[in-house]
C-alpha positions, 0 to 999 in steps of 0.5 A: 850178406842179407842178399845172400840170405835172401832177405826172405822173411820166411827164412829162419835165421838163428843168431849166435853170439860171440860166446855161442849163446842163442835166443830162446823163448818159452813155447807151448811145449817148453823152451824153443829156439827163437828165429828171425827173418833175414830181412829183420837183421839190424845189420850185415852179419859178420858170419853166416851159414846155410843150415838146410831146409826142413818142411819147406823152410830155409834155416841159416845161422848168423853171428850177432849180439844179444838184444832184448828181443829174446826171452833168454840167451842160452848155450848148448849145455843149457838147453840142448836136452830140452828143445825138440829134435829139429831145434837140437840139430840146428843148434849143434850145427849152428854152434859148430859152424860158429866155432869153426868160423872163429878158428878159421878167420885167417889162412893157416898157410899165410895168415891172410883174412879168409873169405866166406864161400859156399853158403858159409861152409868154406873159408877161402884165402884170396892170396894162396887160394887155399880152401878151408873146410869145417873139421871134426876131431874124433874123440872117444868116451867110455864107461868102464865097468867091472862086468857086474855092478860097478863102474869107474867115474872120474873128475877133472880139476876144473869141475866142482868137487862133486861132479863125476863123469866117464873117461874120455880123450882124443883119438891120436894119429895112427890109432883106432877108436878102440885103441884110443879107449884102451890107451886113455883108460890106462893113462888116466886110471892105470886099468887095462880093459877088454870087451870094448864095445861101441855104443853110440856117437854124438857131435859136440861142437865145443869146439869141434869134436865127434864123441864116439861112445863105448863101454869097456870091461876091466880085465881081471883084478886091478888097482885103480891109480889116478894119473893126477894130470888129466883127472884128479880123482876117480873111484868105483861107484855101484848102481845103488850109489848112482841111483840114490837120490839122497846122495850129494855125490856124485853129480852126473853130467848134463842130460844133453851129453853122451856121457849121461846116456852111457851112464843111464844105459848102463844103469838101465834107468835114469837116476833121480834128478838131484844126481845131475842137476 
């Protein structure tokens, strides 16, 4: 496998552990990914993928174990918002491919162990000749507001009691992203929305989603009712409540997330750090 990577000391290889952590070191401008040359890998990696070329440098991902040659081993949620644009793009791509490799080790048709092909972007079944490609599942995420000064935030049961975020869910077969917004909002908090507007998107490789970000306005005067299934708590929050640094709740999503961007875009500015750290 090293030969496939080229054994080129100038190839920048990012190791990804079995729990999707990567080596990080402190650079002059802040945290940065810590790459290695392909010839510096201790053994043949169990999985790898070519990530691309930038500025004349080739980049690749390889699976490996934690060692002492890195200052820290951190995950996407830990450093995604702190590293530079190039590192952030490589990190998302590497983690996404690593997740896909782990979920595609066996052929979905016959269960045979698959083989890496096309620089890590295809897994091939040697028995039935099936080619398996990386998949992306569309999901919607929406900030619901009242057209004035309030928005709806909810909490999943697995989250800390003070953490709240916008509503989200997967796009189901046969529906558009906008239809998914209306359906998910009604299912989770029994609100009917209108004025559904697309804002932005974000790849989220945990495991393999493309988050499609929207805003939507509640249609008329309705009562919020939590479904107690996908979320266990939801409430209206004003801009003042979200901006108040002295409040202990709600704690907002990480700045690396599209959820944080939707909230801060609606607020018009970022809240004080205690609201999300």
